[in-house]
N, C-alpha and C positions, 0 to 999 in steps of 0.2 A: 151669651154669644161669644164665640172665639175672637180673640183680639186680632188675629190675622184677617178674619172675615170682616170685622168692623173696619179695619184699615183699608181693605180692598173695596169696600162698598162705594166710596166716592168715585173711584176709578171705573167701576162697573156701571154706575149711574151715568157717568160722563160718556162712556162708550155706547150705551143703549141706543141713542138716536142713530149713530152711524151703523150699528149692527142692524137695526130695523130698516134703514135705508138700503143697505146692501141686500137684505132679504127681499124687500119690496121690488127693487130694481131687477133682481134675478127672477123673481116671480113674473114681473111684467115681461121681461125678455122671453121667458119660457112660455108665456101665454100668447104673446103677440108676434114674436120675431122668428121663432125656430122653424116655422113652416117654410120660410125662405132661406134663412141664414143657418139653419141646422142646429141640432142638439148641442154641438160643441162650438157653434158660432163660426164654423169653417166655410160657410156659403153652400153647404150641401144639404139643404132642406128638401123635404118631400115635394115641394112645388117646382123645383128647378127643371124637371123634365118638360114642363109646359112653358118655360120662360125663354125668351129670346136673348136675355142678358143674364149672366150668372150673378147672383147676389154677392155683395161684398163679403170677403172672408175676414171676419172680425178678429181672427187669431193671427193675422198677417201683420207683424209689428212694423214692417217697412211701409206698407200701404196705409195702415191706420196712423202711424206716426207722422205721415205726410199731411194729415188732416188736422186742423185746429179743433179745439173743443167747440168753438162757435160754429164751425162748419157742420160738425156732427150734430150739434143741437138743432141747427137749421134744417138739416135733411130729415131728422126725426120729426120735427114739428111741422114742416111745410112740404115734405116729400122730395123725391129725387130731382124733379125738374127745378127746384129752388136753387140747386147748386150744379145745374147742367148735367145731371145724371139721369138714370133710368126713370121713365114714367111708371114703371112697375113698383117703385118704392112709394107707397102711399103716404100722405100726410097724417100724422098722429096727433096733431095739435088739439083736436076736439076730443081725443081719448085720454090724453095725459095732461096733467098740469105742467107748468114750466119747471117746478121743482122735481117732478117725476122724470121729466126729460133730462134735467141736469144729472139726476141720479143714474139714469140709463147711460149717459155719456161716461160717467165715472165707472160704471159696470163694464162698458166696452173697453175702457183702458185696462181693466183687470184681465179681460180676455186676450188682448194683444200684448199685455205686459209691456206697454209702451206709454210714453208721454206724448203730448201734442207736438206737432212739428212747427207750429208757428202761429 
């Protein structure tokens, strides 16, 4: 085996869990969230024509940066009403594990290219 490959192997093994997490969170988002939040996360999903409230634009750094990771976790787990938002945002706590929800929060931060606001 090439010495460069051998030297890089520990780094690749260390990154594997985070790469798997990112792929899983992206898959979950694209399976469960894009119908309302859109393919790009911009709130323009196919369901919006029938919704009285437009879904959150996850690419909006200002709006997403104003929400803490804990708030985003809570709204995914418990639904929109849990943070006084839309009843149309369902609770996903019986669909996702807490770890999967934490991974979704991290994924949303990549969509908005922002950090939490508090």
